[in-house]
N, C-alpha and C positions, 0 to 999 in steps of 0.2 A: 504494500500500500504506500503510494508516494505521498509527499508532503511533510510538513513539520510534525513533531510529536503531538502538538496541540491539535493540528488538523486530523491526524490519524486517530487520536482519541475521540474527537467529535464524530468522525465517520463511523467508528466502531459503535459509539453510543447510539447513533441514528440507526445503524443496522440492527442493534439489539432491540430498539424500540419497535421497529418494523417486525422483527421476528416474534416478539412477544405479542404485538398487536395482531399478528396473523394467527397466533395460537388462540388468542381470545376470540377472534372472529369465528374460528372453527367450533369453539365450545360455547360461546355466549351469543353469537350472532352479531350482525353489523349494528343493529339499532341499540344494542347494549354495550357497545365499546365504551370504555372509560379510561381516560388518561390517568386517573388516580389508581386504577387497578394495574395499569401498565407500570406506573411508578413503583407500586408495591412489589411487583414481581422483579422489577429491575433493581430493587434494593435501595431506592433513593426516595426522598420526600417529593411530594407531588409538584411543589414549586420548581424543583430542579428539572423535571421533564418539560415544563413549559418554556424553558430556555432553548429547547430543541424543537419541540412541536407545539404550535400555538394553541391548538384546539383539537377536539375530537374530529372535526371536519378535516383538519389538516392531516390527521392520522389516516382517515379514510382515503384521502387523496393519495397519500403515499402508498397505501395498500392497493388502490386501483392501478396506479402506475406500475407498481411491482407486478401485479397480476397480468396486465396487458403485455409488459415486457417479457415476462416469463413465457406466456403463451406464444408471443411473436417469435421468441428465440427457438421454441420447440418446432414451430411451423417452418422456420428458416432451416433448421437442422434437417428436418424431414425432406424438404425440397432439395437440399444440397445433394441428396442421394438419387435424384430422379432427373433424367435427361430433360432439358428445357423444351424439347420438341415432343415429349410424351405428355400431351395436354391432359388426357384422361388420367394418366398415372399421377400427374401433379395434383389434380383435383382430389384424387383418392388419398394422396399423401397429406394434403392439407386437412381433409376431413378426419383422417385417422389420428393425426397429431392433436387436433382440437379435442376429439373424444378422449384420447388417452390422458391428456392433461386434465380435462374436466372431471373424469372419473376419479383420478388421483387427488384432485384438489377441489372437491365439491363446494367448499365454503368460499373459496376465491372465485370459482365460476359463478356462484350465486351472487356474489358482490358485483361482478361485471355484467351479468346477463339475467339476473333474477329480478325480483321486485325492488323498486327504488327504496332507498333508505329514507325514512321519514325525516324531513327537514334538511336533507343533504343534497347539494347540487354540485356535481363534479365541475371544476373549472375547466372550460374548454381549452384555454390556452396551454394547459399542462397535460390534459388527458387525450385530446383529439389525435395527436401524433401517435402515441403508443396504441391508442384504441383503434386505429385504422390500419394497423400493420397486416392483420389477417385479411381484411377487406382488400387491401392493396395487393396481397398475394393472389387472391382469387381474381381480381381484375386483371392482373398480369397474365394469368392462365387464359382468360377469356380473350384478351387483346392478342396474344400470340396465336391462339387457335384461329381467331378470325383473320389475322394477317396472313396466316398460312393456308387459308381456304379450307380449314378443317372443322369449321363450326357449321353444322347443318341446322340452321334455324328455320323453322316453318314460318310461312307468312301469315298463317291464321292461328289464333284470332288476332285481329289488328290491335296495335297498341292505342289506347284511347288518346284523343287529341289533348285531353286535359292534363296528360302527363308529359307533354312535349317540353315544357319549360323546366320541369323538374329533372328530366333526363338530360337536358342540355347543361344544367348546372352540375350534375354528377360528372358529365364528360369533362367539363372545365376543371372541376376540383381534382379529378383523378388523372387528368391528361390522357383520356381515352379517345380513340377514333372508332366508335362502334355505332351501328345503326340502332334505332330504338328497339327493334325486335330482339337483337342480340343482347342489348343492355337489360331488357326486361327479363330475359332468361337468366342473365347473371344475377339479378336481384333475387329471382326464384331460388337459385342455387344457394345464395347467402342465407336466405330465410329458412329454407328447408334443412340445410346442413345444421344450423344452430337449433332449429326446432327439434330435429331428431335427437341431438345431444341433450337438449333440455328435458325432453320427455324421459330419457333414461336417468339423468342426474337427479331430477326432481321426483322420480318414482311414479310418473304418470301411467306407465304401463301396468303397474301393480307388481307385487313381489313374485308371482309365479307364472306370469304370462309367457315369458320367453326364457328358455333355459340357457341360451347363449347370446347375450346382448351384443357381443362383439361381432358374431356372425350375422345377426340381424342388421347391424349398422353397416357392415361391409356390403351386404346385399342392397341396402338402401342407397348407398353411394353409387353402386352400379346402375340401379334403376334411375336415379337422379341424373347421372351422366347421359344415359340413353334419352331420357325425357327432354333434356335441354339441348341435345344435338351434338354432344361430344362423341365422336366415333371411337370404336374399340382401338386399343393400342396395337400398332402394327408389329 
């Protein structure tokens, strides 16, 4: 760890606060997070913690950023093993990495993609970048597949004219060159992928419905890839 001894000590304390906050998130839930409880586990008086983290909301923001970064790193690591021209394989890699992380870290996944924490609003200037890493990875798969002529997007049903301005804004924000039909299918992939993961993580299937959730999800990814026009890997 670079820096002066004072800087290293501060960085270590911040890491400890996030680590303890993450443990409390898993045991108490986001709404019950308390800096006083974190201070107790850290072994310091509560006033000392406020020199590092100003409020509960600041701790939540640190946890949100940590969660998005961890998920993004896992997706990047999975994609590094797949040929950039294997568009279907890259979609599967993204989906599998998201599910693996979510099942391993259900409390963090719930913080990022579950019900909003009452009274907390994530600051966009700090969380949008980390929070769009997976979306960016999906968009890259779509853009590459479309540029290679490998995205078989049906013309029907037509995209409603009311969505034209929204899709134009998405194209500008993500730097995409995709027609509305292709972009609409990309949004479907995004929503369906996280919907399938959320159903599993939040127990929506019930405890005994499927004996092998991983096999179910793998099948769902293949069906999704077919539905939105990604051809099988050559």
